[in-house]
C-alpha positions, -999 to 999 in steps of 0.1 A, spaced: -161 407 348 -174 373 358 -199 373 330 -172 383 305 -150 354 316 -179 329 314 -186 342 279 -150 337 268 -149 302 283 -181 294 264 -165 305 231 -133 285 239 -154 253 247 -175 258 216 -144 262 193 -127 232 210 -158 210 204 -160 221 168 -123 213 163 -127 178 178 -156 171 154 -137 183 124 -104 164 130 -116 128 130 -96 119 99 -125 101 81 -151 113 56 -175 141 64 -202 114 68 -184 99 98 -168 70 80 -134 64 96 -103 69 75 -89 37 61 -59 21 79 -26 28 62 -6 -4 59 25 13 45 38 44 26 55 45 -7 76 75 -20 52 91 -45 81 100 -69 92 63 -71 56 51 -72 46 74 -101 78 66 -120 70 28 -118 100 20 -96 83 -3 -71 75 -39 -77 55 -68 -62 74 -100 -55 63 -134 -42 89 -157 -27 86 -195 -23 105 -222 -5 119 -233 -39 125 -198 -52 137 -178 -22 148 -149 -44 113 -146 -58 91 -168 -80 66 -142 -93 71 -105 -99 56 -75 -116 64 -38 -116 38 -15 -100 26 9 -127 1 35 -116 -26 40 -143 -19 71 -164 -37 102 -153 -44 89 -118 -50 113 -90 -60 109 -54 -66 73 -42 -68 46 -68 -72 8 -68 -57 -12 -97 -48 -48 -105 -18 -63 -121 -7 -97 -133 23 -114 -117 46 -134 -140 78 -154 -135 106 -135 -118 137 -129 -140 156 -162 -144 128 -183 -129 108 -210 -148 75 -216 -131 39 -226 -139 29 -202 -112 6 -173 -119 -9 -145 -98 -26 -112 -95 -20 -83 -72 -43 -55 -62 -31 -22 -47 -50 8 -32 -28 38 -29 -29 75 -28 -7 86 -57 0 120 -41 10 108 -6 20 72 -12 -3 60 15 -12 23 8 -46 14 23 -52 -19 6 -32 -47 -10 -38 -83 -18 -21 -110 -38 -37 -142 -52 -14 -170 -66 -17 -205 -80 4 -233 -93 36 -222 -75 65 -246 -72 62 -247 -33 45 -228 -5 48 -190 -3 73 -178 24 72 -141 16 54 -115 -4 64 -78 -5 65 -45 -23 102 -38 -30 121 -6 -37 140 -6 -70 170 -29 -70 204 -12 -65 229 -16 -94 241 -51 -96 215 -65 -71 187 -89 -79 162 -74 -55 157 -41 -39 149 -36 -2 115 -46 11 92 -16 17 59 -32 27 55 -68 38 23 -84 23 29 -120 33 -3 -121 54 -23 -108 24 -15 -137 0 -42 -162 -10 -32 -194 -26 -57 -211 -49 
């Protein structure tokens, strides 16, 4: 009876150790999973509903903006770049680019950066926004990217 219990405990420990190795969340080669900085609703993402917006001291409602359009046929995790242009109703010499790494099936955002130049004043906010409700200029902020802005 004692040998049978020891045998069962050995199996339980072996299965437990195997489970711990298999649930690390990274790649099979031991690379840790990327940090998720925010999550977007895949339906809104794939319909092109979200947008990047850069706010400045002069243009608090947004100086640069662009819709986030996932490249056609994308599956899994993709990284793509887009050009920021003047927000509606804003005249600016400012320009910019934004990069996004996102899983199009889950909406998990694991990378984002924004580079801007020639803005009217310093950046005081940069975000990914939900679509604007009817009659509103801006939708709610979904992911804050202010710390990921580089000004050239």
